[in-house]
C-alpha positions in Angstrom: -1.6 -13.2 -6.1 1.9 -13.5 -7.1 2.6 -16.9 -8.9 5.8 -18.0 -10.5 6.0 -20.7 -13.5 9.4 -22.9 -13.4 10.1 -25.7 -16.0 12.6 -26.3 -19.1 12.3 -25.1 -22.5 9.2 -26.1 -24.2 7.5 -27.3 -21.6 4.5 -25.2 -22.0 5.3 -22.3 -19.3 3.8 -19.6 -22.1 0.6 -21.0 -22.9 -0.4 -21.8 -19.0 1.1 -18.6 -18.2 -1.4 -16.9 -20.8 -4.2 -19.4 -19.5 -3.7 -18.5 -15.7 -3.4 -14.7 -16.3 -6.6 -14.4 -18.0 -8.2 -16.3 -15.5 -6.8 -14.9 -12.3 -6.6 -11.3 -14.2 -3.1 -10.6 -13.6 -0.4 -9.8 -16.1 2.1 -12.5 -17.3 5.3 -11.0 -17.2 7.7 -12.7 -19.6 11.3 -12.0 -19.5 11.6 -12.2 -23.3 8.5 -10.1 -23.7 10.2 -7.4 -21.3 13.4 -7.6 -23.4 11.5 -7.2 -26.7 9.8 -4.2 -25.6 12.8 -2.5 -24.1 14.8 -3.0 -27.2 12.0 -2.1 -29.4 11.3 1.5 -27.2 15.5 2.0 -27.0 15.4 2.7 -23.5 18.8 2.5 -22.2 18.2 -0.7 -20.7 16.9 -1.9 -24.2 20.3 -0.8 -25.5 22.2 -2.4 -23.0 20.6 -5.8 -23.5 20.8 -5.7 -27.1 24.4 -4.9 -27.0 24.9 -8.3 -25.5 22.1 -10.2 -27.5 23.8 -9.2 -30.8 27.2 -10.3 -29.9 25.3 -13.7 -28.9 26.4 -13.2 -25.0 24.3 -13.8 -22.0 22.3 -10.4 -20.8 23.6 -9.8 -17.2 21.4 -10.4 -14.3 21.6 -6.7 -13.5 20.3 -5.7 -16.5 17.5 -8.3 -16.4 16.9 -7.5 -12.7 16.2 -3.8 -13.7 14.0 -4.6 -16.5 12.2 -7.0 -14.4 11.8 -4.3 -11.7 10.5 -1.6 -13.7 8.2 -3.9 -15.1 6.7 -4.9 -11.7 6.5 -1.1 -10.7 3.8 -0.8 -13.4 0.1 -0.2 -12.0 -1.2 -3.5 -13.5 1.0 -5.4 -11.5 -0.1 -3.9 -8.1 -3.1 -6.4 -7.5 -0.3 -9.3 -8.6 1.5 -11.2 -11.4 2.6 -14.4 -12.6 6.7 -14.6 -13.6 7.4 -16.4 -16.5 10.9 -17.4 -17.1 12.0 -15.4 -14.0 14.1 -16.1 -12.0 16.8 -18.2 -14.0 19.9 -17.6 -11.8 20.6 -17.6 -8.1 21.6 -13.8 -8.4 18.0 -13.3 -9.9 16.3 -15.2 -6.9 18.3 -12.9 -4.6 17.0 -9.8 -6.3 13.4 -11.2 -6.4 13.6 -12.2 -2.6 15.3 -8.5 -2.0 11.7 -7.2 -3.1 10.1 -8.0 0.3 12.6 -6.1 2.1 11.1 -2.9 1.0 8.0 -0.7 1.7 6.2 -3.0 -1.2 7.2 -5.9 0.9 5.7 -4.7 4.0 2.4 -3.6 2.9 2.2 -6.7 1.4 2.6 -8.7 4.7 0.4 -6.2 6.3 -2.4 -7.0 3.2 -1.8 -10.9 3.9 -2.1 -10.5 7.9 -5.3 -8.4 7.4 -6.9 -10.9 5.0 -6.0 -13.6 7.4 -7.6 -11.8 10.2 -10.8 -11.3 8.3 -10.6 -14.8 7.5 -10.8 -15.9 11.1 -13.6 -13.2 12.1 -15.5 -14.8 9.0 -15.2 -18.0 10.3 -15.9 -16.9 14.0 -19.4 -15.6 12.6 -20.3 -18.4 10.9 -19.4 -20.8 13.7 -21.4 -18.8 16.0 -24.5 -18.6 14.1 -24.1 -22.7 13.2 -23.9 -23.1 17.2 -26.5 -20.8 17.3 -29.0 -22.8 15.0 -27.8 -26.1 16.4 -28.7 -24.9 20.0 -32.4 -23.5 19.0 -33.3 -26.6 17.1 -32.4 -28.9 20.2 -34.4 -26.5 22.4 -37.3 -26.5 19.9 -36.9 -30.4 19.8 -37.1 -30.4 23.8 -39.9 -28.1 24.3 -42.9 -29.0 26.5 -44.9 -27.9 23.8 -46.2 -26.0 21.4 -44.4 -22.1 21.3 -42.2 -23.0 24.5 -38.3 -23.0 24.1 -36.1 -23.6 26.8 -33.9 -21.5 28.1 -30.1 -21.8 26.7 -27.4 -19.8 28.0 -26.7 -19.2 23.9 -29.7 -16.9 23.9 -30.0 -13.1 24.9 -28.5 -9.6 23.5 -25.2 -10.3 25.2 -24.5 -13.1 23.0 -25.7 -11.4 19.9 -23.5 -8.5 21.0 -20.4 -10.9 20.3 -21.8 -11.8 16.6 -22.0 -7.9 16.3 -18.4 -7.3 17.0 -17.1 -10.1 15.1 -19.0 -9.0 12.1 -17.6 -5.4 13.0 -14.1 -7.0 13.0 -14.7 -8.7 9.9 -15.9 -5.1 8.1 -13.1 -3.3 9.3 -10.7 -5.9 8.4 -11.8 -5.9 4.7 -11.8 -2.2 4.6 -8.2 -2.4 5.6 -7.3 -4.9 2.9 -8.9 -2.5 0.4 -6.7 0.3 1.7 -3.6 -1.7 1.9 -4.1 -2.8 -1.7 -4.5 1.0 -2.9 -1.2 1.9 -1.2 0.5 -1.2 -3.1 -0.7 0.1 -6.2 1.6 3.3 -6.0 4.6 1.1 -4.2 7.5 0.0 -6.2 8.8 -3.4 -5.7 12.3 -3.2 -4.9 12.6 0.6 -4.3 14.3 1.0 -0.8 12.2 2.2 2.1 11.7 6.0 2.2 13.0 5.8 6.1 16.1 3.8 5.2 17.1 4.8 2.0 20.3 7.2 1.6 19.7 10.8 1.1 20.2 12.0 -2.4 20.7 15.3 -4.5 22.0 17.0 -7.5 25.5 16.6 -8.1 27.7 19.2 -9.3 31.5 19.0 -10.6 34.3 20.7 -13.2 36.5 18.7 -15.4 39.1 20.4 -17.2 40.7 18.8 -20.6 43.5 20.1 -22.4 41.8 22.8 -24.6 38.3 22.6 -22.8 36.4 22.6 -19.5 32.9 21.5 -18.4 30.7 22.0 -15.8 28.7 19.4 -15.2 25.2 19.0 -13.2 23.2 16.2 -12.5 19.8 16.2 -10.6 18.7 14.5 -8.5 21.6 11.8 -8.9 19.2 8.9 -7.8 18.1 5.9 -9.1 15.8 6.6 -11.6 15.2 9.7 -14.2 17.7 12.1 -14.0 18.4 15.3 -15.9 22.2 16.0 -17.1 23.5 19.3 -17.9 26.8 20.1 -19.4 28.4 23.6 -20.0 31.5 23.6 -22.3 33.9 26.7 -22.0 37.5 27.0 -23.0 39.6 27.9 -19.7 38.7 31.8 -19.9 35.3 30.3 -19.2 34.3 31.5 -22.7 31.4 29.4 -24.2 32.0 27.0 -27.0 30.1 25.7 -29.8 32.2 22.2 -30.4 31.1 20.2 -33.8 29.8 17.4 -31.6 29.2 16.7 -28.3 28.6 12.9 -27.0 28.3 11.4 -23.6 28.0 7.9 -22.1 27.7 6.3 -18.6 29.4 3.1 -17.5 28.9 1.5 -14.1 32.3 -0.6 -13.5 31.4 -2.1 -10.2 28.9 -4.2 -12.2 30.3 -4.4 -15.6 27.4 -2.2 -17.0 27.6 0.1 -19.9 28.6 2.5 -21.7 24.7 3.7 -21.5 24.8 6.1 -24.8 23.0 9.6 -23.4 21.0 11.4 -25.7 22.7 14.8 -25.7 21.1 18.1 -27.4 22.2 21.9 -27.2 20.3 23.5 -24.6 18.9 27.3 -24.6 22.4 28.8 -23.5 25.7 29.3 -25.2 28.1 26.2 -25.0 25.2 24.4 -23.0 24.2 20.8 -23.6 21.5 18.6 -22.0 20.4 15.0 -21.3 17.1 14.9 -20.3 15.1 12.2 -18.8 18.3 10.0 -18.3 17.4 6.8 -17.0 20.1 5.5 -13.8 18.8 1.8 -13.3 21.3 1.2 -10.2 22.8 3.2 -7.3 26.4 2.9 -7.2 29.7 5.3 -8.5 28.8 6.0 -12.3 31.4 7.1 -14.7 30.4 9.8 -17.1 32.4 10.0 -19.9 31.8 13.3 -22.4 34.2 13.5 -25.6 34.0 16.9 -27.1 35.1 17.3 -30.5 36.4 20.7 -31.3 37.4 19.9 -35.2 37.8 17.4 -37.3 41.0 16.5 -35.7 40.6 17.7 -32.2 38.6 16.2 -29.2 38.8 16.1 -25.5 37.5 13.3 -23.5 36.4 14.0 -20.2 35.6 11.8 -17.5 34.2 12.2 -14.1 32.7 9.7 -11.4 28.9 10.9 -10.6 27.8 8.9 -7.4 24.2 7.9 -7.4 22.0 7.0 -4.5 
């Protein structure tokens, strides 16, 4: 079950959401709770949202949508959820609507169709039993003597076969509903269909600055978690150990960023890594790496990283 609570501030949405969520055994998903959880965990989206909130600005729909998508992909939302405070804008409505053009949405449609079929089969079985009981009662009432039952076209093994097939169909549909429900738990709302998703893969390139050069590897360069690896050398390909290396990602098309990356020294000389980097959207991301080689010297290297 998927529910949406709408109303003006102070109307009691949060109070009712808790009551309904407890009774229906589904999570109440509040954008306020999502913001606080991401900010507290210092996720890339949380840091991005905090930057806007600290400035007193409205958090862009792209950031909010990504947070909601991540929350709805968690296992406890597989059976359903209750949205409180989302969507608030037309863009957010379009994002929520777009969830159903995915594998998740198609599985949901199949589940609804199977459940409807199960209800039809159950109704048919019960109607057959009711009609059978009525015919038997009428036959007994009109019988010429004790123990004699008038013949009826509703009697006989052929008619019982209809009931057996109906019950078998009902059981099969119930099994189908359970199977699709299990698949829904592993499906991600908003994730593109595997058949329609563009092929992604690792990205590698070199960037030359005034005094340094950098080899960059991003794997898998897809929406989700990627690992970034920088190898910093001089122009003679000799590894360097700068005093500081900083990196950030920006998505200019959606005015998102900069998202600061946690850069740490790697195993090899001149190697630096930012593992577990969360990239929330597809598009051409601008990677900026600042390499400070002394108190007064630094190179700023920029490159566009296509993410699918």
